[in-house]
mmCIF entry with sequence, helices, sheets and N, C-alpha, C, O atoms, coordinates in Angstrom:
data_MODEL
# 
_entry.id   MODEL 
# 
_entity.id                         1 
_entity.type                       polymer 
_entity.pdbx_number_of_molecules   1 
# 
_entity_poly.entity_id                      1 
_entity_poly.type                           'polypeptide(L)' 
_entity_poly.nstd_linkage                   no 
_entity_poly.nstd_monomer                   no 
_entity_poly.pdbx_seq_one_letter_code       MTITVETFTVPEGYKSFANNSYHHHYDLLGRGFNQNKDESVKLVVQDLRELMAA 
_entity_poly.pdbx_seq_one_letter_code_can   MTITVETFTVPEGYKSFANNSYHHHYDLLGRGFNQNKDESVKLVVQDLRELMAA 
_entity_poly.pdbx_strand_id                 A 
# 
loop_
_entity_poly_seq.entity_id 
_entity_poly_seq.num 
_entity_poly_seq.mon_id 
_entity_poly_seq.hetero 
1 1  MET n 
1 2  THR n 
1 3  ILE n 
1 4  THR n 
1 5  VAL n 
1 6  GLU n 
1 7  THR n 
1 8  PHE n 
1 9  THR n 
1 10 VAL n 
1 11 PRO n 
1 12 GLU n 
1 13 GLY n 
1 14 TYR n 
1 15 LYS n 
1 16 SER n 
1 17 PHE n 
1 18 ALA n 
1 19 ASN n 
1 20 ASN n 
1 21 SER n 
1 22 TYR n 
1 23 HIS n 
1 24 HIS n 
1 25 HIS n 
1 26 TYR n 
1 27 ASP n 
1 28 LEU n 
1 29 LEU n 
1 30 GLY n 
1 31 ARG n 
1 32 GLY n 
1 33 PHE n 
1 34 ASN n 
1 35 GLN n 
1 36 ASN n 
1 37 LYS n 
1 38 ASP n 
1 39 GLU n 
1 40 SER n 
1 41 VAL n 
1 42 LYS n 
1 43 LEU n 
1 44 VAL n 
1 45 VAL n 
1 46 GLN n 
1 47 ASP n 
1 48 LEU n 
1 49 ARG n 
1 50 GLU n 
1 51 LEU n 
1 52 MET n 
1 53 ALA n 
1 54 ALA n 
# 
_struct_asym.id          A 
_struct_asym.entity_id   1 
# 
loop_
_struct_conf.conf_type_id 
_struct_conf.id 
_struct_conf.pdbx_PDB_helix_id 
_struct_conf.beg_label_comp_id 
_struct_conf.beg_label_asym_id 
_struct_conf.beg_label_seq_id 
_struct_conf.pdbx_beg_PDB_ins_code 
_struct_conf.end_label_comp_id 
_struct_conf.end_label_asym_id 
_struct_conf.end_label_seq_id 
_struct_conf.pdbx_end_PDB_ins_code 
_struct_conf.beg_auth_comp_id 
_struct_conf.beg_auth_asym_id 
_struct_conf.beg_auth_seq_id 
_struct_conf.end_auth_comp_id 
_struct_conf.end_auth_asym_id 
_struct_conf.end_auth_seq_id 
_struct_conf.pdbx_PDB_helix_class 
_struct_conf.details 
_struct_conf.pdbx_PDB_helix_length 
HELX_P HELX_P1 AA1 HIS A 23 ? HIS A 25 ? HIS A 23 HIS A 25 5 ? 3  
HELX_P HELX_P2 AA2 LYS A 37 ? ALA A 53 ? LYS A 37 ALA A 53 1 ? 17 
# 
_struct_conf_type.id          HELX_P 
_struct_conf_type.criteria    ? 
_struct_conf_type.reference   ? 
# 
_struct_sheet.id               AA1 
_struct_sheet.type             ? 
_struct_sheet.number_strands   3 
_struct_sheet.details          ? 
# 
loop_
_struct_sheet_order.sheet_id 
_struct_sheet_order.range_id_1 
_struct_sheet_order.range_id_2 
_struct_sheet_order.offset 
_struct_sheet_order.sense 
AA1 1 2 ? anti-parallel 
AA1 2 3 ? anti-parallel 
# 
loop_
_struct_sheet_range.sheet_id 
_struct_sheet_range.id 
_struct_sheet_range.beg_label_comp_id 
_struct_sheet_range.beg_label_asym_id 
_struct_sheet_range.beg_label_seq_id 
_struct_sheet_range.pdbx_beg_PDB_ins_code 
_struct_sheet_range.end_label_comp_id 
_struct_sheet_range.end_label_asym_id 
_struct_sheet_range.end_label_seq_id 
_struct_sheet_range.pdbx_end_PDB_ins_code 
_struct_sheet_range.beg_auth_comp_id 
_struct_sheet_range.beg_auth_asym_id 
_struct_sheet_range.beg_auth_seq_id 
_struct_sheet_range.end_auth_comp_id 
_struct_sheet_range.end_auth_asym_id 
_struct_sheet_range.end_auth_seq_id 
AA1 1 ILE A 3  ? VAL A 10 ? ILE A 3  VAL A 10 
AA1 2 GLY A 13 ? ASN A 20 ? GLY A 13 ASN A 20 
AA1 3 GLY A 30 ? ASN A 34 ? GLY A 30 ASN A 34 
# 
loop_
_atom_site.group_PDB 
_atom_site.id 
_atom_site.type_symbol 
_atom_site.label_atom_id 
_atom_site.label_alt_id 
_atom_site.label_comp_id 
_atom_site.label_asym_id 
_atom_site.label_entity_id 
_atom_site.label_seq_id 
_atom_site.pdbx_PDB_ins_code 
_atom_site.Cartn_x 
_atom_site.Cartn_y 
_atom_site.Cartn_z 
_atom_site.occupancy 
_atom_site.B_iso_or_equiv 
_atom_site.pdbx_formal_charge 
_atom_site.auth_seq_id 
_atom_site.auth_comp_id 
_atom_site.auth_asym_id 
_atom_site.auth_atom_id 
_atom_site.pdbx_PDB_model_num 
ATOM 1   N N  . MET A 1 1  ? 118.455 -5.035 65.833 1.00 0.00 ? 1  MET A N  1 
ATOM 2   C CA . MET A 1 1  ? 119.054 -3.782 65.354 1.00 0.00 ? 1  MET A CA 1 
ATOM 3   C C  . MET A 1 1  ? 117.997 -2.691 65.419 1.00 0.00 ? 1  MET A C  1 
ATOM 4   O O  . MET A 1 1  ? 116.834 -2.908 65.081 1.00 0.00 ? 1  MET A O  1 
ATOM 5   N N  . THR A 1 2  ? 118.419 -1.539 65.851 1.00 0.00 ? 2  THR A N  1 
ATOM 6   C CA . THR A 1 2  ? 117.546 -0.365 65.902 1.00 0.00 ? 2  THR A CA 1 
ATOM 7   C C  . THR A 1 2  ? 118.097 0.701  64.985 1.00 0.00 ? 2  THR A C  1 
ATOM 8   O O  . THR A 1 2  ? 119.294 0.987  65.015 1.00 0.00 ? 2  THR A O  1 
ATOM 9   N N  . ILE A 1 3  ? 117.244 1.295  64.168 1.00 0.00 ? 3  ILE A N  1 
ATOM 10  C CA . ILE A 1 3  ? 117.645 2.422  63.311 1.00 0.00 ? 3  ILE A CA 1 
ATOM 11  C C  . ILE A 1 3  ? 117.077 3.701  63.970 1.00 0.00 ? 3  ILE A C  1 
ATOM 12  O O  . ILE A 1 3  ? 115.885 3.813  64.252 1.00 0.00 ? 3  ILE A O  1 
ATOM 13  N N  . THR A 1 4  ? 117.977 4.629  64.189 1.00 0.00 ? 4  THR A N  1 
ATOM 14  C CA . THR A 1 4  ? 117.583 5.942  64.791 1.00 0.00 ? 4  THR A CA 1 
ATOM 15  C C  . THR A 1 4  ? 117.593 6.975  63.677 1.00 0.00 ? 4  THR A C  1 
ATOM 16  O O  . THR A 1 4  ? 118.589 7.113  62.967 1.00 0.00 ? 4  THR A O  1 
ATOM 17  N N  . VAL A 1 5  ? 116.485 7.707  63.518 1.00 0.00 ? 5  VAL A N  1 
ATOM 18  C CA . VAL A 1 5  ? 116.372 8.743  62.508 1.00 0.00 ? 5  VAL A CA 1 
ATOM 19  C C  . VAL A 1 5  ? 116.134 10.096 63.189 1.00 0.00 ? 5  VAL A C  1 
ATOM 20  O O  . VAL A 1 5  ? 115.290 10.236 64.075 1.00 0.00 ? 5  VAL A O  1 
ATOM 21  N N  . GLU A 1 6  ? 116.918 11.086 62.734 1.00 0.00 ? 6  GLU A N  1 
ATOM 22  C CA . GLU A 1 6  ? 116.740 12.451 63.199 1.00 0.00 ? 6  GLU A CA 1 
ATOM 23  C C  . GLU A 1 6  ? 116.379 13.269 61.957 1.00 0.00 ? 6  GLU A C  1 
ATOM 24  O O  . GLU A 1 6  ? 117.051 13.194 60.929 1.00 0.00 ? 6  GLU A O  1 
ATOM 25  N N  . THR A 1 7  ? 115.309 14.048 62.077 1.00 0.00 ? 7  THR A N  1 
ATOM 26  C CA . THR A 1 7  ? 114.839 14.867 60.985 1.00 0.00 ? 7  THR A CA 1 
ATOM 27  C C  . THR A 1 7  ? 114.841 16.342 61.397 1.00 0.00 ? 7  THR A C  1 
ATOM 28  O O  . THR A 1 7  ? 114.399 16.699 62.489 1.00 0.00 ? 7  THR A O  1 
ATOM 29  N N  . PHE A 1 8  ? 115.344 17.182 60.503 1.00 0.00 ? 8  PHE A N  1 
ATOM 30  C CA . PHE A 1 8  ? 115.451 18.589 60.770 1.00 0.00 ? 8  PHE A CA 1 
ATOM 31  C C  . PHE A 1 8  ? 114.710 19.356 59.695 1.00 0.00 ? 8  PHE A C  1 
ATOM 32  O O  . PHE A 1 8  ? 114.746 18.977 58.525 1.00 0.00 ? 8  PHE A O  1 
ATOM 33  N N  . THR A 1 9  ? 114.043 20.423 60.075 1.00 0.00 ? 9  THR A N  1 
ATOM 34  C CA . THR A 1 9  ? 113.394 21.291 59.125 1.00 0.00 ? 9  THR A CA 1 
ATOM 35  C C  . THR A 1 9  ? 114.416 22.308 58.621 1.00 0.00 ? 9  THR A C  1 
ATOM 36  O O  . THR A 1 9  ? 115.077 22.990 59.404 1.00 0.00 ? 9  THR A O  1 
ATOM 37  N N  . VAL A 1 10 ? 114.525 22.392 57.326 1.00 0.00 ? 10 VAL A N  1 
ATOM 38  C CA . VAL A 1 10 ? 115.416 23.349 56.681 1.00 0.00 ? 10 VAL A CA 1 
ATOM 39  C C  . VAL A 1 10 ? 114.568 24.180 55.699 1.00 0.00 ? 10 VAL A C  1 
ATOM 40  O O  . VAL A 1 10 ? 113.460 23.765 55.360 1.00 0.00 ? 10 VAL A O  1 
ATOM 41  N N  . PRO A 1 11 ? 115.054 25.328 55.241 1.00 0.00 ? 11 PRO A N  1 
ATOM 42  C CA . PRO A 1 11 ? 114.249 26.160 54.332 1.00 0.00 ? 11 PRO A CA 1 
ATOM 43  C C  . PRO A 1 11 ? 113.749 25.420 53.108 1.00 0.00 ? 11 PRO A C  1 
ATOM 44  O O  . PRO A 1 11 ? 112.673 25.739 52.602 1.00 0.00 ? 11 PRO A O  1 
ATOM 45  N N  . GLU A 1 12 ? 114.512 24.419 52.605 1.00 0.00 ? 12 GLU A N  1 
ATOM 46  C CA . GLU A 1 12 ? 114.136 23.703 51.405 1.00 0.00 ? 12 GLU A CA 1 
ATOM 47  C C  . GLU A 1 12 ? 113.195 22.509 51.686 1.00 0.00 ? 12 GLU A C  1 
ATOM 48  O O  . GLU A 1 12 ? 112.677 21.910 50.743 1.00 0.00 ? 12 GLU A O  1 
ATOM 49  N N  . GLY A 1 13 ? 112.974 22.168 52.930 1.00 0.00 ? 13 GLY A N  1 
ATOM 50  C CA . GLY A 1 13 ? 112.136 21.039 53.251 1.00 0.00 ? 13 GLY A CA 1 
ATOM 51  C C  . GLY A 1 13 ? 112.595 20.344 54.496 1.00 0.00 ? 13 GLY A C  1 
ATOM 52  O O  . GLY A 1 13 ? 112.647 20.955 55.564 1.00 0.00 ? 13 GLY A O  1 
ATOM 53  N N  . TYR A 1 14 ? 112.941 19.041 54.386 1.00 0.00 ? 14 TYR A N  1 
ATOM 54  C CA . TYR A 1 14 ? 113.375 18.232 55.539 1.00 0.00 ? 14 TYR A CA 1 
ATOM 55  C C  . TYR A 1 14 ? 114.646 17.499 55.225 1.00 0.00 ? 14 TYR A C  1 
ATOM 56  O O  . TYR A 1 14 ? 114.810 16.932 54.144 1.00 0.00 ? 14 TYR A O  1 
ATOM 57  N N  . LYS A 1 15 ? 115.563 17.515 56.200 1.00 0.00 ? 15 LYS A N  1 
ATOM 58  C CA . LYS A 1 15 ? 116.829 16.842 56.078 1.00 0.00 ? 15 LYS A CA 1 
ATOM 59  C C  . LYS A 1 15 ? 116.859 15.790 57.153 1.00 0.00 ? 15 LYS A C  1 
ATOM 60  O O  . LYS A 1 15 ? 116.616 16.108 58.318 1.00 0.00 ? 15 LYS A O  1 
ATOM 61  N N  . SER A 1 16 ? 117.147 14.547 56.816 1.00 0.00 ? 16 SER A N  1 
ATOM 62  C CA . SER A 1 16 ? 117.160 13.441 57.791 1.00 0.00 ? 16 SER A CA 1 
ATOM 63  C C  . SER A 1 16 ? 118.518 12.719 57.795 1.00 0.00 ? 16 SER A C  1 
ATOM 64  O O  . SER A 1 16 ? 119.204 12.620 56.777 1.00 0.00 ? 16 SER A O  1 
ATOM 65  N N  . PHE A 1 17 ? 118.862 12.233 58.961 1.00 0.00 ? 17 PHE A N  1 
ATOM 66  C CA . PHE A 1 17 ? 120.071 11.450 59.149 1.00 0.00 ? 17 PHE A CA 1 
ATOM 67  C C  . PHE A 1 17 ? 119.674 10.171 59.917 1.00 0.00 ? 17 PHE A C  1 
ATOM 68  O O  . PHE A 1 17 ? 118.782 10.205 60.764 1.00 0.00 ? 17 PHE A O  1 
ATOM 69  N N  . ALA A 1 18 ? 120.333 9.069  59.617 1.00 0.00 ? 18 ALA A N  1 
ATOM 70  C CA . ALA A 1 18 ? 120.023 7.816  60.288 1.00 0.00 ? 18 ALA A CA 1 
ATOM 71  C C  . ALA A 1 18 ? 121.312 7.052  60.611 1.00 0.00 ? 18 ALA A C  1 
ATOM 72  O O  . ALA A 1 18 ? 122.278 7.072  59.848 1.00 0.00 ? 18 ALA A O  1 
ATOM 73  N N  . ASN A 1 19 ? 121.295 6.394  61.739 1.00 0.00 ? 19 ASN A N  1 
ATOM 74  C CA . ASN A 1 19 ? 122.351 5.422  62.073 1.00 0.00 ? 19 ASN A CA 1 
ATOM 75  C C  . ASN A 1 19 ? 121.676 4.231  62.735 1.00 0.00 ? 19 ASN A C  1 
ATOM 76  O O  . ASN A 1 19 ? 120.470 4.252  62.980 1.00 0.00 ? 19 ASN A O  1 
ATOM 77  N N  . ASN A 1 20 ? 122.458 3.189  63.024 1.00 0.00 ? 20 ASN A N  1 
ATOM 78  C CA . ASN A 1 20 ? 121.865 2.022  63.648 1.00 0.00 ? 20 ASN A CA 1 
ATOM 79  C C  . ASN A 1 20 ? 122.692 1.527  64.794 1.00 0.00 ? 20 ASN A C  1 
ATOM 80  O O  . ASN A 1 20 ? 123.802 2.011  65.019 1.00 0.00 ? 20 ASN A O  1 
ATOM 81  N N  . SER A 1 21 ? 122.176 0.574  65.519 1.00 0.00 ? 21 SER A N  1 
ATOM 82  C CA . SER A 1 21 ? 122.769 0.063  66.724 1.00 0.00 ? 21 SER A CA 1 
ATOM 83  C C  . SER A 1 21 ? 123.670 -1.160 66.478 1.00 0.00 ? 21 SER A C  1 
ATOM 84  O O  . SER A 1 21 ? 124.298 -1.668 67.407 1.00 0.00 ? 21 SER A O  1 
ATOM 85  N N  . TYR A 1 22 ? 123.727 -1.619 65.245 1.00 0.00 ? 22 TYR A N  1 
ATOM 86  C CA . TYR A 1 22 ? 124.556 -2.820 64.941 1.00 0.00 ? 22 TYR A CA 1 
ATOM 87  C C  . TYR A 1 22 ? 126.029 -2.459 65.032 1.00 0.00 ? 22 TYR A C  1 
ATOM 88  O O  . TYR A 1 22 ? 126.487 -1.554 64.336 1.00 0.00 ? 22 TYR A O  1 
ATOM 89  N N  . HIS A 1 23 ? 126.764 -3.144 65.866 1.00 0.00 ? 23 HIS A N  1 
ATOM 90  C CA . HIS A 1 23 ? 128.133 -2.754 66.182 1.00 0.00 ? 23 HIS A CA 1 
ATOM 91  C C  . HIS A 1 23 ? 129.094 -2.775 64.969 1.00 0.00 ? 23 HIS A C  1 
ATOM 92  O O  . HIS A 1 23 ? 130.105 -2.073 64.985 1.00 0.00 ? 23 HIS A O  1 
ATOM 93  N N  . HIS A 1 24 ? 128.801 -3.545 63.954 1.00 0.00 ? 24 HIS A N  1 
ATOM 94  C CA . HIS A 1 24 ? 129.638 -3.557 62.768 1.00 0.00 ? 24 HIS A CA 1 
ATOM 95  C C  . HIS A 1 24 ? 129.396 -2.406 61.799 1.00 0.00 ? 24 HIS A C  1 
ATOM 96  O O  . HIS A 1 24 ? 130.187 -2.157 60.889 1.00 0.00 ? 24 HIS A O  1 
ATOM 97  N N  . HIS A 1 25 ? 128.266 -1.702 62.022 1.00 0.00 ? 25 HIS A N  1 
ATOM 98  C CA . HIS A 1 25 ? 127.913 -0.584 61.141 1.00 0.00 ? 25 HIS A CA 1 
ATOM 99  C C  . HIS A 1 25 ? 127.683 0.708  61.933 1.00 0.00 ? 25 HIS A C  1 
ATOM 100 O O  . HIS A 1 25 ? 126.979 1.601  61.461 1.00 0.00 ? 25 HIS A O  1 
ATOM 101 N N  . TYR A 1 26 ? 128.255 0.814  63.102 1.00 0.00 ? 26 TYR A N  1 
ATOM 102 C CA . TYR A 1 26 ? 127.983 1.970  63.971 1.00 0.00 ? 26 TYR A CA 1 
ATOM 103 C C  . TYR A 1 26 ? 128.475 3.281  63.349 1.00 0.00 ? 26 TYR A C  1 
ATOM 104 O O  . TYR A 1 26 ? 127.962 4.346  63.692 1.00 0.00 ? 26 TYR A O  1 
ATOM 105 N N  . ASP A 1 27 ? 129.472 3.227  62.428 1.00 0.00 ? 27 ASP A N  1 
ATOM 106 C CA . ASP A 1 27 ? 130.021 4.435  61.844 1.00 0.00 ? 27 ASP A CA 1 
ATOM 107 C C  . ASP A 1 27 ? 129.308 4.871  60.572 1.00 0.00 ? 27 ASP A C  1 
ATOM 108 O O  . ASP A 1 27 ? 129.673 5.897  59.998 1.00 0.00 ? 27 ASP A O  1 
ATOM 109 N N  . LEU A 1 28 ? 128.308 4.133  60.112 1.00 0.00 ? 28 LEU A N  1 
ATOM 110 C CA . LEU A 1 28 ? 127.580 4.496  58.883 1.00 0.00 ? 28 LEU A CA 1 
ATOM 111 C C  . LEU A 1 28 ? 126.511 5.530  59.228 1.00 0.00 ? 28 LEU A C  1 
ATOM 112 O O  . LEU A 1 28 ? 125.855 5.457  60.267 1.00 0.00 ? 28 LEU A O  1 
ATOM 113 N N  . LEU A 1 29 ? 126.361 6.480  58.332 1.00 0.00 ? 29 LEU A N  1 
ATOM 114 C CA . LEU A 1 29 ? 125.344 7.509  58.517 1.00 0.00 ? 29 LEU A CA 1 
ATOM 115 C C  . LEU A 1 29 ? 124.566 7.708  57.198 1.00 0.00 ? 29 LEU A C  1 
ATOM 116 O O  . LEU A 1 29 ? 125.123 8.152  56.195 1.00 0.00 ? 29 LEU A O  1 
ATOM 117 N N  . GLY A 1 30 ? 123.292 7.376  57.229 1.00 0.00 ? 30 GLY A N  1 
ATOM 118 C CA . GLY A 1 30 ? 122.453 7.564  56.052 1.00 0.00 ? 30 GLY A CA 1 
ATOM 119 C C  . GLY A 1 30 ? 121.974 9.008  55.995 1.00 0.00 ? 30 GLY A C  1 
ATOM 120 O O  . GLY A 1 30 ? 121.853 9.664  57.030 1.00 0.00 ? 30 GLY A O  1 
ATOM 121 N N  . ARG A 1 31 ? 121.703 9.505  54.798 1.00 0.00 ? 31 ARG A N  1 
ATOM 122 C CA . ARG A 1 31 ? 121.265 10.860 54.623 1.00 0.00 ? 31 ARG A CA 1 
ATOM 123 C C  . ARG A 1 31 ? 120.082 10.906 53.649 1.00 0.00 ? 31 ARG A C  1 
ATOM 124 O O  . ARG A 1 31 ? 120.045 10.172 52.661 1.00 0.00 ? 31 ARG A O  1 
ATOM 125 N N  . GLY A 1 32 ? 119.132 11.771 53.944 1.00 0.00 ? 32 GLY A N  1 
ATOM 126 C CA . GLY A 1 32 ? 117.963 11.925 53.061 1.00 0.00 ? 32 GLY A CA 1 
ATOM 127 C C  . GLY A 1 32 ? 117.479 13.367 53.075 1.00 0.00 ? 32 GLY A C  1 
ATOM 128 O O  . GLY A 1 32 ? 117.519 14.027 54.114 1.00 0.00 ? 32 GLY A O  1 
ATOM 129 N N  . PHE A 1 33 ? 117.027 13.854 51.940 1.00 0.00 ? 33 PHE A N  1 
ATOM 130 C CA . PHE A 1 33 ? 116.481 15.180 51.861 1.00 0.00 ? 33 PHE A CA 1 
ATOM 131 C C  . PHE A 1 33 ? 115.322 15.196 50.911 1.00 0.00 ? 33 PHE A C  1 
ATOM 132 O O  . PHE A 1 33 ? 115.386 14.643 49.813 1.00 0.00 ? 33 PHE A O  1 
ATOM 133 N N  . ASN A 1 34 ? 114.230 15.852 51.353 1.00 0.00 ? 34 ASN A N  1 
ATOM 134 C CA . ASN A 1 34 ? 113.052 15.940 50.505 1.00 0.00 ? 34 ASN A CA 1 
ATOM 135 C C  . ASN A 1 34 ? 112.170 17.066 51.031 1.00 0.00 ? 34 ASN A C  1 
ATOM 136 O O  . ASN A 1 34 ? 112.302 17.455 52.192 1.00 0.00 ? 34 ASN A O  1 
ATOM 137 N N  . GLN A 1 35 ? 111.286 17.590 50.213 1.00 0.00 ? 35 GLN A N  1 
ATOM 138 C CA . GLN A 1 35 ? 110.330 18.593 50.659 1.00 0.00 ? 35 GLN A CA 1 
ATOM 139 C C  . GLN A 1 35 ? 109.244 17.960 51.541 1.00 0.00 ? 35 GLN A C  1 
ATOM 140 O O  . GLN A 1 35 ? 108.591 18.669 52.307 1.00 0.00 ? 35 GLN A O  1 
ATOM 141 N N  . ASN A 1 36 ? 109.045 16.674 51.447 1.00 0.00 ? 36 ASN A N  1 
ATOM 142 C CA . ASN A 1 36 ? 108.056 15.944 52.258 1.00 0.00 ? 36 ASN A CA 1 
ATOM 143 C C  . ASN A 1 36 ? 108.765 15.209 53.363 1.00 0.00 ? 36 ASN A C  1 
ATOM 144 O O  . ASN A 1 36 ? 109.722 14.481 53.100 1.00 0.00 ? 36 ASN A O  1 
ATOM 145 N N  . LYS A 1 37 ? 108.318 15.380 54.610 1.00 0.00 ? 37 LYS A N  1 
ATOM 146 C CA . LYS A 1 37 ? 108.970 14.781 55.757 1.00 0.00 ? 37 LYS A CA 1 
ATOM 147 C C  . LYS A 1 37 ? 108.979 13.279 55.689 1.00 0.00 ? 37 LYS A C  1 
ATOM 148 O O  . LYS A 1 37 ? 110.017 12.667 55.943 1.00 0.00 ? 37 LYS A O  1 
ATOM 149 N N  . ASP A 1 38 ? 107.839 12.639 55.348 1.00 0.00 ? 38 ASP A N  1 
ATOM 150 C CA . ASP A 1 38 ? 107.776 11.173 55.285 1.00 0.00 ? 38 ASP A CA 1 
ATOM 151 C C  . ASP A 1 38 ? 108.704 10.615 54.204 1.00 0.00 ? 38 ASP A C  1 
ATOM 152 O O  . ASP A 1 38 ? 109.321 9.566  54.394 1.00 0.00 ? 38 ASP A O  1 
ATOM 153 N N  . GLU A 1 39 ? 108.801 11.306 53.083 1.00 0.00 ? 39 GLU A N  1 
ATOM 154 C CA . GLU A 1 39 ? 109.685 10.871 52.009 1.00 0.00 ? 39 GLU A CA 1 
ATOM 155 C C  . GLU A 1 39 ? 111.134 11.000 52.417 1.00 0.00 ? 39 GLU A C  1 
ATOM 156 O O  . GLU A 1 39 ? 111.961 10.160 52.061 1.00 0.00 ? 39 GLU A O  1 
ATOM 157 N N  . SER A 1 40 ? 111.457 12.067 53.176 1.00 0.00 ? 40 SER A N  1 
ATOM 158 C CA . SER A 1 40 ? 112.783 12.232 53.674 1.00 0.00 ? 40 SER A CA 1 
ATOM 159 C C  . SER A 1 40 ? 113.215 11.071 54.588 1.00 0.00 ? 40 SER A C  1 
ATOM 160 O O  . SER A 1 40 ? 114.352 10.606 54.517 1.00 0.00 ? 40 SER A O  1 
ATOM 161 N N  . VAL A 1 41 ? 112.314 10.624 55.423 1.00 0.00 ? 41 VAL A N  1 
ATOM 162 C CA . VAL A 1 41 ? 112.571 9.486  56.296 1.00 0.00 ? 41 VAL A CA 1 
ATOM 163 C C  . VAL A 1 41 ? 112.752 8.209  55.495 1.00 0.00 ? 41 VAL A C  1 
ATOM 164 O O  . VAL A 1 41 ? 113.660 7.428  55.776 1.00 0.00 ? 41 VAL A O  1 
ATOM 165 N N  . LYS A 1 42 ? 111.893 7.983  54.493 1.00 0.00 ? 42 LYS A N  1 
ATOM 166 C CA . LYS A 1 42 ? 112.026 6.793  53.643 1.00 0.00 ? 42 LYS A CA 1 
ATOM 167 C C  . LYS A 1 42 ? 113.382 6.777  52.946 1.00 0.00 ? 42 LYS A C  1 
ATOM 168 O O  . LYS A 1 42 ? 114.037 5.738  52.865 1.00 0.00 ? 42 LYS A O  1 
ATOM 169 N N  . LEU A 1 43 ? 113.803 7.962  52.435 1.00 0.00 ? 43 LEU A N  1 
ATOM 170 C CA . LEU A 1 43 ? 115.071 8.038  51.714 1.00 0.00 ? 43 LEU A CA 1 
ATOM 171 C C  . LEU A 1 43 ? 116.257 7.780  52.623 1.00 0.00 ? 43 LEU A C  1 
ATOM 172 O O  . LEU A 1 43 ? 117.213 7.120  52.215 1.00 0.00 ? 43 LEU A O  1 
ATOM 173 N N  . VAL A 1 44 ? 116.214 8.287  53.843 1.00 0.00 ? 44 VAL A N  1 
ATOM 174 C CA . VAL A 1 44 ? 117.346 8.111  54.742 1.00 0.00 ? 44 VAL A CA 1 
ATOM 175 C C  . VAL A 1 44 ? 117.478 6.657  55.195 1.00 0.00 ? 44 VAL A C  1 
ATOM 176 O O  . VAL A 1 44 ? 118.594 6.166  55.361 1.00 0.00 ? 44 VAL A O  1 
ATOM 177 N N  . VAL A 1 45 ? 116.382 5.976  55.392 1.00 0.00 ? 45 VAL A N  1 
ATOM 178 C CA . VAL A 1 45 ? 116.430 4.551  55.787 1.00 0.00 ? 45 VAL A CA 1 
ATOM 179 C C  . VAL A 1 45 ? 116.941 3.736  54.602 1.00 0.00 ? 45 VAL A C  1 
ATOM 180 O O  . VAL A 1 45 ? 117.754 2.826  54.765 1.00 0.00 ? 45 VAL A O  1 
ATOM 181 N N  . GLN A 1 46 ? 116.461 4.070  53.423 1.00 0.00 ? 46 GLN A N  1 
ATOM 182 C CA . GLN A 1 46 ? 116.924 3.347  52.220 1.00 0.00 ? 46 GLN A CA 1 
ATOM 183 C C  . GLN A 1 46 ? 118.443 3.553  52.028 1.00 0.00 ? 46 GLN A C  1 
ATOM 184 O O  . GLN A 1 46 ? 119.159 2.606  51.704 1.00 0.00 ? 46 GLN A O  1 
ATOM 185 N N  . ASP A 1 47 ? 118.931 4.798  52.229 1.00 0.00 ? 47 ASP A N  1 
ATOM 186 C CA . ASP A 1 47 ? 120.328 5.086  52.073 1.00 0.00 ? 47 ASP A CA 1 
ATOM 187 C C  . ASP A 1 47 ? 121.172 4.300  53.092 1.00 0.00 ? 47 ASP A C  1 
ATOM 188 O O  . ASP A 1 47 ? 122.226 3.763  52.750 1.00 0.00 ? 47 ASP A O  1 
ATOM 189 N N  . LEU A 1 48 ? 120.701 4.241  54.336 1.00 0.00 ? 48 LEU A N  1 
ATOM 190 C CA . LEU A 1 48 ? 121.449 3.499  55.362 1.00 0.00 ? 48 LEU A CA 1 
ATOM 191 C C  . LEU A 1 48 ? 121.495 2.013  55.037 1.00 0.00 ? 48 LEU A C  1 
ATOM 192 O O  . LEU A 1 48 ? 122.538 1.379  55.193 1.00 0.00 ? 48 LEU A O  1 
ATOM 193 N N  . ARG A 1 49 ? 120.381 1.451  54.589 1.00 0.00 ? 49 ARG A N  1 
ATOM 194 C CA . ARG A 1 49 ? 120.374 0.035  54.227 1.00 0.00 ? 49 ARG A CA 1 
ATOM 195 C C  . ARG A 1 49 ? 121.279 -0.263 53.075 1.00 0.00 ? 49 ARG A C  1 
ATOM 196 O O  . ARG A 1 49 ? 121.915 -1.317 53.058 1.00 0.00 ? 49 ARG A O  1 
ATOM 197 N N  . GLU A 1 50 ? 121.369 0.633  52.093 1.00 0.00 ? 50 GLU A N  1 
ATOM 198 C CA . GLU A 1 50 ? 122.308 0.429  50.986 1.00 0.00 ? 50 GLU A CA 1 
ATOM 199 C C  . GLU A 1 50 ? 123.764 0.495  51.462 1.00 0.00 ? 50 GLU A C  1 
ATOM 200 O O  . GLU A 1 50 ? 124.612 -0.259 50.985 1.00 0.00 ? 50 GLU A O  1 
ATOM 201 N N  . LEU A 1 51 ? 124.045 1.387  52.389 1.00 0.00 ? 51 LEU A N  1 
ATOM 202 C CA . LEU A 1 51 ? 125.377 1.477  52.948 1.00 0.00 ? 51 LEU A CA 1 
ATOM 203 C C  . LEU A 1 51 ? 125.748 0.164  53.722 1.00 0.00 ? 51 LEU A C  1 
ATOM 204 O O  . LEU A 1 51 ? 126.869 -0.337 53.642 1.00 0.00 ? 51 LEU A O  1 
ATOM 205 N N  . MET A 1 52 ? 124.783 -0.332 54.437 1.00 0.00 ? 52 MET A N  1 
ATOM 206 C CA . MET A 1 52 ? 125.018 -1.564 55.210 1.00 0.00 ? 52 MET A CA 1 
ATOM 207 C C  . MET A 1 52 ? 125.251 -2.756 54.318 1.00 0.00 ? 52 MET A C  1 
ATOM 208 O O  . MET A 1 52 ? 126.012 -3.659 54.667 1.00 0.00 ? 52 MET A O  1 
ATOM 209 N N  . ALA A 1 53 ? 124.602 -2.770 53.164 1.00 0.00 ? 53 ALA A N  1 
ATOM 210 C CA . ALA A 1 53 ? 124.713 -3.911 52.222 1.00 0.00 ? 53 ALA A CA 1 
ATOM 211 C C  . ALA A 1 53 ? 126.021 -3.867 51.438 1.00 0.00 ? 53 ALA A C  1 
ATOM 212 O O  . ALA A 1 53 ? 126.458 -4.886 50.904 1.00 0.00 ? 53 ALA A O  1 
ATOM 213 N N  . ALA A 1 54 ? 126.633 -2.722 51.368 1.00 0.00 ? 54 ALA A N  1 
ATOM 214 C CA . ALA A 1 54 ? 127.854 -2.556 50.541 1.00 0.00 ? 54 ALA A CA 1 
ATOM 215 C C  . ALA A 1 54 ? 129.055 -3.252 51.209 1.00 0.00 ? 54 ALA A C  1 
ATOM 216 O O  . ALA A 1 54 ? 130.162 -3.223 50.672 1.00 0.00 ? 54 ALA A O  1 
# 
């Protein structure tokens, strides 16, 4: 499984979105927002993993 993360710079910091290549979860989209880019990426991956586990 591959997780793809896209991060965008917004006035408030960084906004990230993530999806994965697993065919049963292709429609899930994780979201993360933080003033720190690395933290935004961590949050988005965590959000996606929680969605996949639900």
